[in-house]
PDB file of N, H, CA, C and O in Angstrom:
ATOM      1  N   UNK A   1      99.236  90.088  91.770  1.00  0.00           N
ATOM      2  CA  UNK A   1      98.515  88.883  92.161  1.00  0.00           C
ATOM      3  C   UNK A   1      97.925  89.032  93.559  1.00  0.00           C
ATOM      4  O   UNK A   1      96.762  88.693  93.779  1.00  0.00           O
ATOM      5  N   UNK A   2      98.714  89.534  94.501  1.00  0.00           N
ATOM      6  H   UNK A   2      99.659  89.810  94.322  1.00  0.00           H
ATOM      7  CA  UNK A   2      98.237  89.639  95.886  1.00  0.00           C
ATOM      8  C   UNK A   2      97.037  90.570  96.008  1.00  0.00           C
ATOM      9  O   UNK A   2      96.186  90.355  96.871  1.00  0.00           O
ATOM     10  N   UNK A   3      96.946  91.601  95.165  1.00  0.00           N
ATOM     11  H   UNK A   3      97.638  91.775  94.464  1.00  0.00           H
ATOM     12  CA  UNK A   3      95.815  92.514  95.234  1.00  0.00           C
ATOM     13  C   UNK A   3      94.524  91.802  94.880  1.00  0.00           C
ATOM     14  O   UNK A   3      93.456  92.155  95.381  1.00  0.00           O
ATOM     15  N   UNK A   4      94.618  90.808  94.023  1.00  0.00           N
ATOM     16  H   UNK A   4      95.485  90.521  93.616  1.00  0.00           H
ATOM     17  CA  UNK A   4      93.410  90.059  93.657  1.00  0.00           C
ATOM     18  C   UNK A   4      93.028  89.097  94.780  1.00  0.00           C
ATOM     19  O   UNK A   4      91.847  88.826  94.999  1.00  0.00           O
ATOM     20  N   UNK A   5      94.017  88.591  95.475  1.00  0.00           N
ATOM     21  H   UNK A   5      94.976  88.811  95.297  1.00  0.00           H
ATOM     22  CA  UNK A   5      93.748  87.642  96.563  1.00  0.00           C
ATOM     23  C   UNK A   5      93.330  88.372  97.834  1.00  0.00           C
ATOM     24  O   UNK A   5      92.462  87.901  98.570  1.00  0.00           O
ATOM     25  N   UNK A   6      93.951  89.527  98.090  1.00  0.00           N
ATOM     26  H   UNK A   6      94.656  89.909  97.492  1.00  0.00           H
ATOM     27  CA  UNK A   6      93.685  90.314  99.308  1.00  0.00           C
ATOM     28  C   UNK A   6      93.308  91.760  98.950  1.00  0.00           C
ATOM     29  O   UNK A   6      94.050  92.683  99.285  1.00  0.00           O
ATOM     30  N   UNK A   7      92.191  91.968  98.287  1.00  0.00           N
ATOM     31  H   UNK A   7      91.588  91.219  98.015  1.00  0.00           H
ATOM     32  CA  UNK A   7      91.863  93.319  97.817  1.00  0.00           C
ATOM     33  C   UNK A   7      91.585  94.328  98.950  1.00  0.00           C
ATOM     34  O   UNK A   7      91.594  95.536  98.715  1.00  0.00           O
ATOM     35  N   UNK A   8      91.346  93.852 100.136  1.00  0.00           N
ATOM     36  H   UNK A   8      91.338  92.870 100.328  1.00  0.00           H
ATOM     37  CA  UNK A   8      91.031  94.740 101.260  1.00  0.00           C
ATOM     38  C   UNK A   8      92.242  94.995 102.157  1.00  0.00           C
ATOM     39  O   UNK A   8      92.101  95.548 103.247  1.00  0.00           O
ATOM     40  N   UNK A   9      93.415  94.599 101.707  1.00  0.00           N
ATOM     41  H   UNK A   9      93.529  94.149 100.821  1.00  0.00           H
ATOM     42  CA  UNK A   9      94.632  94.792 102.477  1.00  0.00           C
ATOM     43  C   UNK A   9      95.347  96.065 102.041  1.00  0.00           C
ATOM     44  O   UNK A   9      95.847  96.154 100.920  1.00  0.00           O
ATOM     45  N   UNK A  10      95.389  97.047 102.935  1.00  0.00           N
ATOM     46  H   UNK A  10      94.983  96.975 103.845  1.00  0.00           H
ATOM     47  CA  UNK A  10      96.088  98.294 102.582  1.00  0.00           C
ATOM     48  C   UNK A  10      97.576  98.033 102.383  1.00  0.00           C
ATOM     49  O   UNK A  10      98.218  98.681 101.556  1.00  0.00           O
ATOM     50  N   UNK A  11      98.124  97.085 103.137  1.00  0.00           N
ATOM     51  H   UNK A  11      97.602  96.558 103.809  1.00  0.00           H
ATOM     52  CA  UNK A  11      99.563  96.783 102.984  1.00  0.00           C
ATOM     53  C   UNK A  11      99.895  96.247 101.598  1.00  0.00           C
ATOM     54  O   UNK A  11     100.940  96.572 101.034  1.00  0.00           O
ATOM     55  N   UNK A  12      99.022  95.443 101.064  1.00  0.00           N
ATOM     56  H   UNK A  12      98.173  95.179 101.522  1.00  0.00           H
ATOM     57  CA  UNK A  12      99.251  94.918  99.719  1.00  0.00           C
ATOM     58  C   UNK A  12      99.241  96.051  98.692  1.00  0.00           C
ATOM     59  O   UNK A  12     100.084  96.080  97.796  1.00  0.00           O
ATOM     60  N   UNK A  13      98.303  96.973  98.815  1.00  0.00           N
ATOM     61  H   UNK A  13      97.617  96.950  99.543  1.00  0.00           H
ATOM     62  CA  UNK A  13      98.241  98.098  97.887  1.00  0.00           C
ATOM     63  C   UNK A  13      99.447  99.019  98.057  1.00  0.00           C
ATOM     64  O   UNK A  13      99.960  99.560  97.077  1.00  0.00           O
ATOM     65  N   UNK A  14      99.897  99.197  99.296  1.00  0.00           N
ATOM     66  H   UNK A  14      99.480  98.757 100.092  1.00  0.00           H
ATOM     67  CA  UNK A  14     101.077 100.002  99.568  1.00  0.00           C
ATOM     68  C   UNK A  14     102.313  99.360  98.923  1.00  0.00           C
ATOM     69  O   UNK A  14     103.117 100.040  98.285  1.00  0.00           O
ATOM     70  N   UNK A  15     102.448  98.061  99.098  1.00  0.00           N
ATOM     71  H   UNK A  15     101.796  97.508  99.617  1.00  0.00           H
ATOM     72  CA  UNK A  15     103.581  97.352  98.495  1.00  0.00           C
ATOM     73  C   UNK A  15     103.558  97.414  96.994  1.00  0.00           C
ATOM     74  O   UNK A  15     104.598  97.579  96.357  1.00  0.00           O
ATOM     75  N   UNK A  16     102.372  97.282  96.419  1.00  0.00           N
ATOM     76  H   UNK A  16     101.527  97.149  96.937  1.00  0.00           H
ATOM     77  CA  UNK A  16     102.238  97.395  94.971  1.00  0.00           C
ATOM     78  C   UNK A  16     102.649  98.804  94.500  1.00  0.00           C
ATOM     79  O   UNK A  16     103.294  98.964  93.464  1.00  0.00           O
ATOM     80  N   UNK A  17     102.264  99.795  95.274  1.00  0.00           N
ATOM     81  H   UNK A  17     101.740  99.665  96.116  1.00  0.00           H
ATOM     82  CA  UNK A  17     102.696 101.161  94.956  1.00  0.00           C
ATOM     83  C   UNK A  17     104.213 101.295  94.954  1.00  0.00           C
ATOM     84  O   UNK A  17     104.778 101.960  94.085  1.00  0.00           O
ATOM     85  N   UNK A  18     104.864 100.679  95.906  1.00  0.00           N
ATOM     86  H   UNK A  18     104.405 100.139  96.612  1.00  0.00           H
ATOM     87  CA  UNK A  18     106.334 100.691  95.953  1.00  0.00           C
ATOM     88  C   UNK A  18     106.922 100.026  94.704  1.00  0.00           C
ATOM     89  O   UNK A  18     107.875 100.528  94.108  1.00  0.00           O
ATOM     90  N   UNK A  19     106.341  98.900  94.324  1.00  0.00           N
ATOM     91  H   UNK A  19     105.566  98.492  94.808  1.00  0.00           H
ATOM     92  CA  UNK A  19     106.832  98.181  93.142  1.00  0.00           C
ATOM     93  C   UNK A  19     106.644  99.031  91.875  1.00  0.00           C
ATOM     94  O   UNK A  19     107.554  99.146  91.054  1.00  0.00           O
ATOM     95  N   UNK A  20     105.458  99.617  91.731  1.00  0.00           N
ATOM     96  H   UNK A  20     104.719  99.523  92.397  1.00  0.00           H
ATOM     97  CA  UNK A  20     105.214 100.468  90.568  1.00  0.00           C
ATOM     98  C   UNK A  20     106.181 101.653  90.545  1.00  0.00           C
ATOM     99  O   UNK A  20     106.714 102.003  89.492  1.00  0.00           O
ATOM    100  N   UNK A  21     106.398 102.252  91.680  1.00  0.00           N
ATOM    101  H   UNK A  21     105.965 101.968  92.535  1.00  0.00           H
ATOM    102  CA  UNK A  21     107.295 103.405  91.752  1.00  0.00           C
ATOM    103  C   UNK A  21     108.718 102.992  91.383  1.00  0.00           C
ATOM    104  O   UNK A  21     109.426 103.751  90.720  1.00  0.00           O
ATOM    105  N   UNK A  22     109.138 101.826  91.794  1.00  0.00           N
ATOM    106  H   UNK A  22     108.563 101.210  92.333  1.00  0.00           H
ATOM    107  CA  UNK A  22     110.496 101.337  91.526  1.00  0.00           C
ATOM    108  C   UNK A  22     110.765 101.169  90.029  1.00  0.00           C
ATOM    109  O   UNK A  22     111.904 101.290  89.579  1.00  0.00           O
ATOM    110  N   UNK A  23     109.715 100.891  89.268  1.00  0.00           N
ATOM    111  H   UNK A  23     108.790 100.792  89.633  1.00  0.00           H
ATOM    112  CA  UNK A  23     109.901 100.712  87.819  1.00  0.00           C
ATOM    113  C   UNK A  23     109.405 101.907  87.012  1.00  0.00           C
ATOM    114  O   UNK A  23     109.270 101.833  85.790  1.00  0.00           O
ATOM    115  N   UNK A  24     109.133 103.021  87.718  1.00  0.00           N
ATOM    116  H   UNK A  24     109.242 103.081  88.710  1.00  0.00           H
ATOM    117  CA  UNK A  24     108.780 104.241  87.039  1.00  0.00           C
ATOM    118  C   UNK A  24     107.342 104.389  86.596  1.00  0.00           C
ATOM    119  O   UNK A  24     107.031 105.250  85.773  1.00  0.00           O
ATOM    120  N   UNK A  25     106.467 103.567  87.126  1.00  0.00           N
ATOM    121  H   UNK A  25     106.719 102.868  87.795  1.00  0.00           H
ATOM    122  CA  UNK A  25     105.034 103.640  86.733  1.00  0.00           C
ATOM    123  C   UNK A  25     104.301 104.521  87.753  1.00  0.00           C
ATOM    124  O   UNK A  25     103.590 104.035  88.632  1.00  0.00           O
ATOM    125  N   UNK A  26     104.500 105.812  87.602  1.00  0.00           N
ATOM    126  H   UNK A  26     105.078 106.207  86.888  1.00  0.00           H
ATOM    127  CA  UNK A  26     104.013 106.806  88.559  1.00  0.00           C
ATOM    128  C   UNK A  26     102.495 106.776  88.760  1.00  0.00           C
ATOM    129  O   UNK A  26     102.019 106.794  89.896  1.00  0.00           O
ATOM    130  N   UNK A  27     101.750 106.732  87.685  1.00  0.00           N
ATOM    131  H   UNK A  27     102.137 106.718  86.763  1.00  0.00           H
ATOM    132  CA  UNK A  27     100.290 106.775  87.787  1.00  0.00           C
ATOM    133  C   UNK A  27      99.755 105.553  88.534  1.00  0.00           C
ATOM    134  O   UNK A  27      98.888 105.679  89.398  1.00  0.00           O
ATOM    135  N   UNK A  28     100.275 104.373  88.200  1.00  0.00           N
ATOM    136  H   UNK A  28     100.980 104.271  87.498  1.00  0.00           H
ATOM    137  CA  UNK A  28      99.847 103.154  88.888  1.00  0.00           C
ATOM    138  C   UNK A  28     100.235 103.192  90.364  1.00  0.00           C
ATOM    139  O   UNK A  28      99.478 102.749  91.229  1.00  0.00           O
ATOM    140  N   UNK A  29     101.427 103.729  90.640  1.00  0.00           N
ATOM    141  H   UNK A  29     102.042 104.088  89.937  1.00  0.00           H
ATOM    142  CA  UNK A  29     101.879 103.859  92.027  1.00  0.00           C
ATOM    143  C   UNK A  29     100.932 104.759  92.813  1.00  0.00           C
ATOM    144  O   UNK A  29     100.533 104.433  93.931  1.00  0.00           O
ATOM    145  N   UNK A  30     100.581 105.883  92.222  1.00  0.00           N
ATOM    146  H   UNK A  30     100.906 106.148  91.314  1.00  0.00           H
ATOM    147  CA  UNK A  30      99.659 106.838  92.869  1.00  0.00           C
ATOM    148  C   UNK A  30      98.324 106.155  93.161  1.00  0.00           C
ATOM    149  O   UNK A  30      97.779 106.293  94.256  1.00  0.00           O
ATOM    150  N   UNK A  31      97.801 105.422  92.184  1.00  0.00           N
ATOM    151  H   UNK A  31      98.244 105.310  91.295  1.00  0.00           H
ATOM    152  CA  UNK A  31      96.530 104.746  92.378  1.00  0.00           C
ATOM    153  C   UNK A  31      96.613 103.701  93.496  1.00  0.00           C
ATOM    154  O   UNK A  31      95.686 103.554  94.292  1.00  0.00           O
ATOM    155  N   UNK A  32      97.713 102.995  93.541  1.00  0.00           N
ATOM    156  H   UNK A  32      98.466 103.114  92.894  1.00  0.00           H
ATOM    157  CA  UNK A  32      97.869 101.971  94.597  1.00  0.00           C
ATOM    158  C   UNK A  32      97.977 102.600  95.964  1.00  0.00           C
ATOM    159  O   UNK A  32      97.370 102.114  96.919  1.00  0.00           O
ATOM    160  N   UNK A  33      98.746 103.684  96.080  1.00  0.00           N
ATOM    161  H   UNK A  33      99.239 104.079  95.304  1.00  0.00           H
ATOM    162  CA  UNK A  33      98.860 104.360  97.356  1.00  0.00           C
ATOM    163  C   UNK A  33      97.521 104.960  97.803  1.00  0.00           C
ATOM    164  O   UNK A  33      97.179 104.914  98.984  1.00  0.00           O
ATOM    165  N   UNK A  34      96.783 105.512  96.868  1.00  0.00           N
ATOM    166  H   UNK A  34      97.062 105.549  95.908  1.00  0.00           H
ATOM    167  CA  UNK A  34      95.457 106.053  97.199  1.00  0.00           C
ATOM    168  C   UNK A  34      94.514 104.935  97.652  1.00  0.00           C
ATOM    169  O   UNK A  34      93.705 105.133  98.558  1.00  0.00           O
ATOM    170  N   UNK A  35      94.619 103.764  97.024  1.00  0.00           N
ATOM    171  H   UNK A  35      95.277 103.603  96.288  1.00  0.00           H
ATOM    172  CA  UNK A  35      93.786 102.629  97.457  1.00  0.00           C
ATOM    173  C   UNK A  35      94.182 102.209  98.862  1.00  0.00           C
ATOM    174  O   UNK A  35      93.319 101.871  99.672  1.00  0.00           O
ATOM    175  N   UNK A  36      95.470 102.225  99.161  1.00  0.00           N
ATOM    176  H   UNK A  36      96.171 102.499  98.503  1.00  0.00           H
ATOM    177  CA  UNK A  36      95.933 101.882 100.512  1.00  0.00           C
ATOM    178  C   UNK A  36      95.343 102.853 101.522  1.00  0.00           C
ATOM    179  O   UNK A  36      94.922 102.445 102.604  1.00  0.00           O
ATOM    180  N   UNK A  37      95.310 104.132 101.178  1.00  0.00           N
ATOM    181  H   UNK A  37      95.652 104.464 100.299  1.00  0.00           H
ATOM    182  CA  UNK A  37      94.759 105.123 102.101  1.00  0.00           C
ATOM    183  C   UNK A  37      93.254 105.021 102.262  1.00  0.00           C
ATOM    184  O   UNK A  37      92.720 105.298 103.336  1.00  0.00           O
ATOM    185  N   UNK A  38      92.577 104.630 101.213  1.00  0.00           N
ATOM    186  H   UNK A  38      93.011 104.405 100.340  1.00  0.00           H
ATOM    187  CA  UNK A  38      91.119 104.442 101.361  1.00  0.00           C
ATOM    188  C   UNK A  38      90.830 103.315 102.349  1.00  0.00           C
ATOM    189  O   UNK A  38      89.883 103.382 103.133  1.00  0.00           O
ATOM    190  N   UNK A  39      91.662 102.285 102.293  1.00  0.00           N
ATOM    191  H   UNK A  39      92.431 102.231 101.656  1.00  0.00           H
ATOM    192  CA  UNK A  39      91.470 101.134 103.194  1.00  0.00           C
ATOM    193  C   UNK A  39      91.975 101.419 104.598  1.00  0.00           C
ATOM    194  O   UNK A  39      91.413 100.927 105.577  1.00  0.00           O
ATOM    195  N   UNK A  40      93.037 102.216 104.699  1.00  0.00           N
ATOM    196  H   UNK A  40      93.493 102.616 103.904  1.00  0.00           H
ATOM    197  CA  UNK A  40      93.618 102.562 105.997  1.00  0.00           C
ATOM    198  C   UNK A  40      94.058 104.012 105.974  1.00  0.00           C
ATOM    199  O   UNK A  40      95.205 104.315 105.649  1.00  0.00           O
ATOM    200  N   UNK A  41      93.139 104.915 106.322  1.00  0.00           N
ATOM    201  H   UNK A  41      92.207 104.670 106.587  1.00  0.00           H
ATOM    202  CA  UNK A  41      93.456 106.339 106.276  1.00  0.00           C
ATOM    203  C   UNK A  41      94.634 106.766 107.165  1.00  0.00           C
ATOM    204  O   UNK A  41      95.160 107.870 107.019  1.00  0.00           O
ATOM    205  N   UNK A  42      95.035 105.898 108.069  1.00  0.00           N
ATOM    206  H   UNK A  42      94.608 105.002 108.188  1.00  0.00           H
ATOM    207  CA  UNK A  42      96.164 106.194 108.958  1.00  0.00           C
ATOM    208  C   UNK A  42      97.499 105.711 108.395  1.00  0.00           C
ATOM    209  O   UNK A  42      98.524 105.860 109.060  1.00  0.00           O
ATOM    210  N   UNK A  43      97.519 105.147 107.212  1.00  0.00           N
ATOM    211  H   UNK A  43      96.686 105.027 106.671  1.00  0.00           H
ATOM    212  CA  UNK A  43      98.741 104.597 106.639  1.00  0.00           C
ATOM    213  C   UNK A  43      99.779 105.688 106.381  1.00  0.00           C
ATOM    214  O   UNK A  43      99.686 106.443 105.412  1.00  0.00           O
ATOM    215  N   UNK A  44     100.753 105.750 107.258  1.00  0.00           N
ATOM    216  H   UNK A  44     100.828 105.137 108.045  1.00  0.00           H
ATOM    217  CA  UNK A  44     101.828 106.747 107.100  1.00  0.00           C
ATOM    218  C   UNK A  44     102.714 106.447 105.906  1.00  0.00           C
ATOM    219  O   UNK A  44     103.227 107.363 105.264  1.00  0.00           O
ATOM    220  N   UNK A  45     102.896 105.174 105.606  1.00  0.00           N
ATOM    221  H   UNK A  45     102.479 104.429 106.128  1.00  0.00           H
ATOM    222  CA  UNK A  45     103.712 104.787 104.465  1.00  0.00           C
ATOM    223  C   UNK A  45     103.115 105.303 103.159  1.00  0.00           C
ATOM    224  O   UNK A  45     103.811 105.929 102.360  1.00  0.00           O
ATOM    225  N   UNK A  46     101.839 105.042 102.945  1.00  0.00           N
ATOM    226  H   UNK A  46     101.274 104.533 103.594  1.00  0.00           H
ATOM    227  CA  UNK A  46     101.177 105.490 101.717  1.00  0.00           C
ATOM    228  C   UNK A  46     101.120 107.020 101.668  1.00  0.00           C
ATOM    229  O   UNK A  46     101.353 107.622 100.620  1.00  0.00           O
ATOM    230  N   UNK A  47     100.812 107.632 102.791  1.00  0.00           N
ATOM    231  H   UNK A  47     100.621 107.142 103.642  1.00  0.00           H
ATOM    232  CA  UNK A  47     100.719 109.089 102.861  1.00  0.00           C
ATOM    233  C   UNK A  47     102.081 109.725 102.541  1.00  0.00           C
ATOM    234  O   UNK A  47     102.156 110.704 101.799  1.00  0.00           O
ATOM    235  N   UNK A  48     103.146 109.162 103.105  1.00  0.00           N
ATOM    236  H   UNK A  48     103.085 108.366 103.708  1.00  0.00           H
ATOM    237  CA  UNK A  48     104.490 109.695 102.871  1.00  0.00           C
ATOM    238  C   UNK A  48     104.898 109.514 101.400  1.00  0.00           C
ATOM    239  O   UNK A  48     105.481 110.413 100.795  1.00  0.00           O
ATOM    240  N   UNK A  49     104.588 108.354 100.844  1.00  0.00           N
ATOM    241  H   UNK A  49     104.115 107.623 101.336  1.00  0.00           H
ATOM    242  CA  UNK A  49     104.948 108.106  99.443  1.00  0.00           C
ATOM    243  C   UNK A  49     104.246 109.090  98.523  1.00  0.00           C
ATOM    244  O   UNK A  49     104.862 109.627  97.602  1.00  0.00           O
ATOM    245  N   UNK A  50     102.960 109.332  98.764  1.00  0.00           N
ATOM    246  H   UNK A  50     102.460 108.896  99.512  1.00  0.00           H
ATOM    247  CA  UNK A  50     102.238 110.282  97.938  1.00  0.00           C
ATOM    248  C   UNK A  50     102.817 111.699  98.093  1.00  0.00           C
ATOM    249  O   UNK A  50     102.904 112.448  97.120  1.00  0.00           O
ATOM    250  N   UNK A  51     103.201 112.049  99.295  1.00  0.00           N
ATOM    251  H   UNK A  51     103.130 111.441 100.086  1.00  0.00           H
ATOM    252  CA  UNK A  51     103.796 113.368  99.521  1.00  0.00           C
ATOM    253  C   UNK A  51     105.118 113.483  98.755  1.00  0.00           C
ATOM    254  O   UNK A  51     105.385 114.514  98.138  1.00  0.00           O
ATOM    255  N   UNK A  52     105.934 112.450  98.790  1.00  0.00           N
ATOM    256  H   UNK A  52     105.717 111.612  99.292  1.00  0.00           H
ATOM    257  CA  UNK A  52     107.211 112.459  98.077  1.00  0.00           C
ATOM    258  C   UNK A  52     106.988 112.524  96.559  1.00  0.00           C
ATOM    259  O   UNK A  52     107.813 113.079  95.833  1.00  0.00           O
ATOM    260  N   UNK A  53     105.901 111.972  96.095  1.00  0.00           N
ATOM    261  H   UNK A  53     105.231 111.521  96.685  1.00  0.00           H
ATOM    262  CA  UNK A  53     105.567 112.023  94.671  1.00  0.00           C
ATOM    263  C   UNK A  53     105.017 113.378  94.277  1.00  0.00           C
ATOM    264  O   UNK A  53     104.841 113.660  93.091  1.00  0.00           O
ATOM    265  N   UNK A  54     104.744 114.215  95.262  1.00  0.00           N
ATOM    266  H   UNK A  54     104.886 113.985  96.225  1.00  0.00           H
ATOM    267  CA  UNK A  54     104.202 115.536  94.975  1.00  0.00           C
ATOM    268  C   UNK A  54     102.685 115.536  94.869  1.00  0.00           C
ATOM    269  O   UNK A  54     102.090 116.491  94.371  1.00  0.00           O
ATOM    270  N   UNK A  55     102.066 114.467  95.337  1.00  0.00           N
ATOM    271  H   UNK A  55     102.549 113.691  95.742  1.00  0.00           H
ATOM    272  CA  UNK A  55     100.616 114.392  95.305  1.00  0.00           C
ATOM    273  C   UNK A  55     100.060 115.058  96.540  1.00  0.00           C
ATOM    274  O   UNK A  55     100.340 114.633  97.661  1.00  0.00           O
ATOM    275  N   UNK A  56      99.274 116.101  96.344  1.00  0.00           N
ATOM    276  H   UNK A  56      99.046 116.446  95.434  1.00  0.00           H
ATOM    277  CA  UNK A  56      98.691 116.779  97.486  1.00  0.00           C
ATOM    278  C   UNK A  56      97.218 116.492  97.627  1.00  0.00           C
ATOM    279  O   UNK A  56      96.631 116.766  98.673  1.00  0.00           O
ATOM    280  N   UNK A  57      96.606 115.942  96.588  1.00  0.00           N
ATOM    281  H   UNK A  57      97.084 115.719  95.738  1.00  0.00           H
ATOM    282  CA  UNK A  57      95.167 115.650  96.624  1.00  0.00           C
ATOM    283  C   UNK A  57      94.938 114.232  97.108  1.00  0.00           C
ATOM    284  O   UNK A  57      94.529 113.367  96.334  1.00  0.00           O
ATOM    285  N   UNK A  58      95.197 113.989  98.378  1.00  0.00           N
ATOM    286  H   UNK A  58      95.530 114.692  99.007  1.00  0.00           H
ATOM    287  CA  UNK A  58      95.029 112.661  98.943  1.00  0.00           C
ATOM    288  C   UNK A  58      93.571 112.461  99.296  1.00  0.00           C
ATOM    289  O   UNK A  58      92.986 113.229 100.058  1.00  0.00           O
ATOM    290  N   UNK A  59      92.990 111.403  98.720  1.00  0.00           N
ATOM    291  H   UNK A  59      93.466 110.778  98.100  1.00  0.00           H
ATOM    292  CA  UNK A  59      91.577 111.127  98.912  1.00  0.00           C
ATOM    293  C   UNK A  59      91.371 110.301 100.141  1.00  0.00           C
ATOM    294  O   UNK A  59      90.235 109.962 100.475  1.00  0.00           O
TER     295      UNK A  59
END
C-alpha cells in the first residue's frame, strides 16, 4: 500500500523488500531493493540486502 502512496520513497521500497524477503519472495524482494537503489543510489540498506541475496548486477 505504501508504495502506491509514496512511490518515490526509497525507504518504502527498501521496507517492502525486507517484507518480501521475510516471506521468501526473492524475486519481488530483489525488484523492491533495486527500486530503492534507483531512487537513492546511496542506500546502504538496499545495497547490502542485494549483496546478501547474491545479486551482483545492481542497477
